[in-house]
C-alpha positions as CSV (number, residue, x, y, z in Angstrom):
1,M,0.0,-0.2,0.5
2,M,2.7,2.5,0.9
3,L,4.5,2.1,-2.5
4,Q,1.3,2.3,-4.1
5,I,0.7,6.1,-2.3
6,N,4.2,6.8,-3.5
7,N,4.2,6.0,-7.2
8,R,0.7,8.7,-7.1
9,N,3.3,11.2,-5.0
10,L,5.9,10.6,-8.1
11,F,3.0,11.4,-10.9
12,H,2.1,14.1,-9.9
13,R,4.3,16.0,-8.6
14,S,6.4,17.9,-9.7
15,N,9.0,19.2,-6.5
16,G,12.4,17.6,-7.4
17,D,12.5,17.0,-4.3
18,I,10.0,15.3,-3.0
19,I,10.4,12.9,-6.1
20,F,13.2,11.8,-4.6
21,K,11.8,11.1,-1.5
22,A,9.1,9.5,-3.0
23,V,11.6,7.0,-5.2
24,V,13.8,6.3,-1.8
25,S,10.7,5.6,0.5
26,A,9.8,3.1,-1.8
27,K,13.6,1.3,-2.5
28,F,13.2,1.3,1.6
29,Y,9.6,0.3,1.9
30,S,10.7,-3.2,-1.1
31,S,13.7,-4.0,0.7
32,S,12.3,-5.2,3.8
33,S,10.0,-7.4,1.8
34,S,11.4,-11.0,0.4
35,S,11.2,-10.2,-3.0
36,S,14.2,-7.9,-2.0
37,S,15.9,-10.4,-0.2
38,A,16.0,-12.9,-3.1
39,S,17.0,-10.7,-5.5
40,S,20.6,-9.7,-2.9
41,H,20.7,-13.2,-3.3
42,R,20.8,-13.6,-7.1
43,W,22.8,-10.5,-7.3
44,L,25.9,-12.1,-5.0
45,N,25.0,-15.7,-7.1
46,R,25.7,-13.6,-10.5
47,A,28.9,-11.3,-9.2
48,N,30.5,-14.6,-8.1
49,S,30.2,-16.6,-11.1
50,D,30.8,-13.8,-13.5
51,H,34.1,-13.9,-15.2
52,Y,35.4,-10.0,-14.5
53,T,34.0,-9.2,-11.4
54,R,36.8,-12.5,-10.7
55,E,39.1,-11.3,-13.0
56,A,39.5,-7.8,-11.2
57,K,39.8,-9.5,-7.9
58,A,42.7,-11.3,-9.2
59,K,44.2,-8.7,-10.9
60,N,43.6,-6.4,-7.7
61,Y,41.2,-3.6,-8.9
62,R,38.9,-1.9,-7.4
63,S,36.7,-3.3,-9.6
64,R,35.0,-4.7,-12.8
65,A,34.6,-1.8,-14.1
66,A,38.0,-1.4,-15.3
67,F,37.8,-3.9,-17.7
68,K,35.3,-1.9,-20.2
69,L,37.8,1.4,-19.8
70,L,40.1,-1.5,-21.0
71,Q,38.3,-2.6,-23.8
72,I,37.7,1.1,-24.7
73,N,40.9,1.4,-24.8
74,E,42.3,-1.0,-26.5
75,K,39.4,-0.2,-29.6
76,F,40.1,3.9,-29.3
77,K,43.4,4.3,-28.0
78,I,42.9,7.5,-25.7
79,F,46.0,7.0,-23.5
80,N,49.2,7.3,-24.8
81,N,52.2,5.8,-22.8
82,K,54.8,8.0,-24.9
83,V,54.2,11.1,-23.3
84,P,53.1,12.3,-20.9
85,M,49.2,13.4,-20.0
86,N,46.2,15.4,-17.9
87,V,43.7,13.1,-16.6
88,V,40.7,13.7,-14.7
89,D,38.5,10.6,-13.7
90,L,35.1,11.9,-12.8
91,G,32.7,10.3,-9.9
92,F,36.5,8.0,-9.6
93,A,34.9,5.7,-6.9
94,P,35.9,3.4,-6.0
95,G,39.1,4.3,-8.3
96,A,39.1,1.1,-11.2
97,W,39.2,3.4,-13.6
98,S,42.4,6.1,-12.3
99,Q,44.1,2.6,-11.8
100,V,43.5,1.6,-15.3
101,A,44.7,5.5,-16.6
102,H,47.9,5.1,-14.1
103,D,48.9,1.5,-15.5
104,K,47.9,2.9,-19.6
105,T,49.6,6.2,-18.9
106,N,53.3,7.9,-19.2
107,I,55.1,7.5,-15.8
108,K,55.1,11.2,-15.7
109,S,51.1,11.4,-16.6
110,I,48.7,13.3,-13.8
111,I,46.1,12.0,-12.8
112,L,43.2,13.7,-11.0
113,G,39.9,11.7,-9.5
114,I,36.9,13.6,-8.8
115,D,34.0,11.9,-6.7
116,I,30.6,14.0,-4.5
117,L,32.1,10.5,-2.4
118,P,35.6,10.1,0.1
119,C,37.9,7.9,-1.8
120,K,41.0,7.1,-1.2
121,P,42.9,7.0,-4.8
122,I,45.9,4.4,-5.2
123,K,49.6,5.6,-4.8
124,G,50.7,8.2,-8.1
125,V,47.1,9.1,-8.7
126,S,45.4,12.5,-6.1
127,A,42.6,13.1,-5.1
128,M,39.0,15.6,-5.3
129,Q,36.1,15.2,-3.3
130,A,34.0,17.9,-4.7
131,N,30.8,18.0,-7.0
132,I,31.5,19.2,-10.1
133,L,28.2,21.2,-10.5
134,S,30.1,23.5,-9.0
135,K,32.1,26.4,-10.8
136,Q,34.4,26.9,-7.5
137,T,35.0,22.7,-8.9
138,H,36.2,24.2,-12.0
139,E,38.1,26.3,-11.0
140,N,40.0,24.5,-8.1
141,I,40.8,21.9,-10.9
142,R,42.1,24.5,-12.9
143,K,44.7,25.6,-10.1
144,F,45.9,21.5,-9.5
145,F,47.2,21.6,-12.9
146,A,48.9,25.0,-13.0
147,E,51.0,24.7,-10.2
148,K,52.1,21.4,-11.8
149,V,53.1,23.5,-15.0
150,S,57.0,22.0,-14.9
151,S,59.3,24.8,-14.1
152,A,60.6,25.7,-17.6
153,D,57.5,27.0,-18.0
154,E,56.6,28.8,-14.6
155,E,60.2,30.5,-15.9
156,L,59.0,31.2,-19.2
157,I,55.9,33.3,-17.7
158,N,58.2,35.0,-14.9
159,D,60.3,35.6,-17.9
160,F,57.8,37.5,-20.3
161,Q,56.1,39.8,-17.3
162,S,59.0,40.8,-16.6
163,V,59.2,41.9,-20.8
164,E,55.9,43.3,-20.0
165,Q,57.0,45.2,-16.7
166,K,59.7,47.5,-18.9
167,S,59.5,50.7,-21.0
168,Y,60.1,50.6,-24.7
169,I,63.7,52.1,-23.7
170,E,64.8,50.1,-21.6
171,T,64.1,47.0,-23.4
172,E,65.6,48.3,-26.3
173,L,68.8,49.2,-24.1
174,E,69.0,46.4,-22.4
175,R,69.5,43.8,-25.9
176,N,71.2,46.5,-26.8
177,V,69.7,45.5,-30.1
178,T,71.8,44.2,-33.6
179,T,69.2,42.6,-35.4
180,N,67.1,44.3,-38.2
181,E,63.5,44.5,-37.6
182,N,62.2,41.4,-39.7
183,D,64.9,39.3,-37.7
184,S,63.3,40.8,-34.6
185,N,59.3,40.4,-35.3
186,I,60.7,36.9,-35.8
187,E,61.9,36.2,-32.7
188,N,59.5,38.4,-30.4
189,G,56.5,36.4,-32.4
190,K,58.5,32.7,-31.2
191,Y,58.3,33.9,-28.4
192,L,55.4,35.1,-28.1
193,D,53.7,31.8,-29.2
194,E,55.8,30.2,-26.5
195,K,54.1,32.0,-24.4
196,N,51.1,32.1,-25.4
197,K,51.4,27.4,-25.3
198,V,52.0,28.1,-21.6
199,V,48.4,29.9,-21.0
200,A,46.7,27.6,-22.1
201,L,47.8,25.8,-20.7
202,T,46.7,27.4,-17.8
203,R,43.7,27.3,-19.1
204,Q,42.8,24.1,-20.6
205,P,44.7,21.6,-18.6
206,I,43.5,18.5,-19.6
207,D,43.6,16.3,-22.0
208,V,41.5,12.6,-20.9
209,V,38.3,13.1,-19.1
210,I,36.8,10.3,-18.7
211,S,33.9,9.6,-16.7
212,D,31.8,6.7,-15.1
213,M,29.0,8.8,-13.4
214,M,25.8,7.1,-12.2
215,S,23.3,8.3,-10.2
216,N,21.9,5.8,-7.9
217,T,19.4,4.0,-9.5
218,T,15.6,4.0,-8.4
219,G,14.7,1.2,-11.3
220,L,12.0,3.6,-13.1
221,A,13.3,3.8,-16.5
222,I,12.9,7.1,-17.8
223,R,14.0,8.6,-14.1
224,D,17.5,6.8,-14.4
225,H,17.6,7.9,-18.3
226,L,17.6,10.9,-17.6
227,M,19.6,11.4,-14.5
228,S,22.3,10.1,-16.9
229,M,21.8,13.1,-18.9
230,D,21.9,15.7,-16.6
231,L,25.3,13.6,-15.6
232,C,26.8,13.6,-18.9
233,D,25.9,17.3,-19.4
234,A,27.7,17.7,-17.1
235,A,30.4,15.9,-17.4
236,L,30.1,17.2,-21.1
237,I,30.5,21.2,-19.9
238,L,33.5,20.6,-17.2
239,A,35.4,19.0,-21.3
240,I,34.2,21.7,-23.2
241,D,35.7,23.9,-20.0
242,L,39.1,22.0,-19.7
243,L,39.7,19.7,-22.3
244,K,42.3,20.5,-24.7
245,P,42.5,21.5,-28.4
246,K,42.3,17.7,-29.5
247,G,41.6,16.4,-26.4
248,S,39.1,12.9,-25.4
249,F,36.0,12.8,-23.4
250,V,34.9,9.4,-22.6
251,C,31.2,8.9,-20.5
252,K,28.7,5.7,-19.6
253,F,25.0,7.2,-20.3
254,Y,21.7,5.1,-19.5
255,T,19.8,4.3,-23.5
256,G,17.0,6.2,-24.3
257,K,14.7,8.8,-25.9
258,E,17.3,11.7,-24.7
259,D,21.0,10.6,-26.0
260,K,20.6,11.2,-29.0
261,L,20.0,14.6,-28.6
262,L,23.6,14.0,-26.1
263,E,25.2,12.8,-29.4
264,K,24.0,16.2,-31.4
265,R,25.5,18.1,-27.6
266,L,28.5,15.8,-28.6
267,S,29.1,16.8,-31.3
268,K,29.2,20.3,-31.4
269,V,32.6,19.9,-29.4
270,F,33.8,16.6,-31.4
271,S,34.8,15.7,-34.3
272,K,34.5,12.0,-33.9
273,V,31.9,10.4,-32.1
274,N,31.4,7.0,-31.4
275,R,28.8,4.7,-29.5
276,F,30.3,2.2,-27.8
277,K,29.3,-0.9,-25.4
278,P,32.4,-3.0,-23.8
279,D,31.7,-6.9,-23.6
280,A,32.6,-5.7,-20.1
281,C,29.1,-4.0,-19.4
282,R,26.4,-7.1,-19.0
283,L,24.2,-8.1,-22.1
284,E,20.5,-6.5,-20.5
285,S,22.0,-3.7,-18.4
286,K,21.3,-0.5,-21.1
287,E,24.4,1.4,-19.7
288,C,27.0,2.2,-23.5
289,Y,29.9,5.2,-23.9
290,F,30.2,7.4,-25.9
291,V,34.1,7.3,-26.5
292,C,34.6,11.1,-28.7
293,L,37.9,12.5,-29.4
294,D,39.5,15.6,-31.7
295,K,37.7,18.6,-29.8
296,K,37.2,21.3,-31.2
297,K,38.8,24.8,-31.4
298,N,37.3,27.5,-29.8
299,V,33.8,25.9,-28.9
300,D,30.3,27.9,-28.2
301,K,28.7,26.7,-24.8
302,I,25.9,28.1,-25.1
303,E,26.0,26.8,-29.2
304,V,26.1,23.9,-28.1
305,F,23.2,23.6,-25.6
306,K,20.8,25.5,-28.4
307,N,18.1,22.8,-28.9
């Protein structure tokens, strides 16, 4: 009887908090039933007999989700172990995807896991407990990677700033210019190019954004799908703000009527957008992944989210 009342509230009240409370109550009600107990036993039996669960334990991965990212990387080569990479893992708890990122990237790569839940990262990975919906979180991520800028780049920034502060006459006297104007312009152009690269690195410092985020499922397919779309959009906004041009983006989503609109938004940001369901996903699951490659330059968020 309680479940019926909550369902009626769910469909007739538009307030998000009320809907959420109704769902939670329904879940609580069903968890005390014998059918839920049977379902829990079935879940445990499936987990114990699952190939990827056993493999995760054997290879010391924190969850079977590691194999999903391994299979994504095998097909799309989002990680490069030849050069250092900056990687952000959204919804990184319990940490399996960060483990894969750490294993598949250069030893000098910087990997930052973000989650609203506290989670201790593995050695070689950093963690930030934060809400990605917050603009402050985006700024904190920028600051984190800015602190990792190489000492050579820091010297370049400081040197450029000191040059900017001097007058034209002071600069000319110091340099004791003997080259012609064209040569001077060429050198200044090279210098500005290098300075601009550093500035761009601090503004959009990330090579790869990976998101395995998923809210707690409610059992209501349409609601689970729409919550998934919201999280994907939040991850996409972060990627627009912080991902370098040519960068890559991976996000999990629950399939449904809205995912084609999400795909359209992604195609405004990336040159290549792929749908991919790794073998490690359960056959009956509605989860799938967008693997997006080659981020475009000068992306306008307003244009991306226009209908």
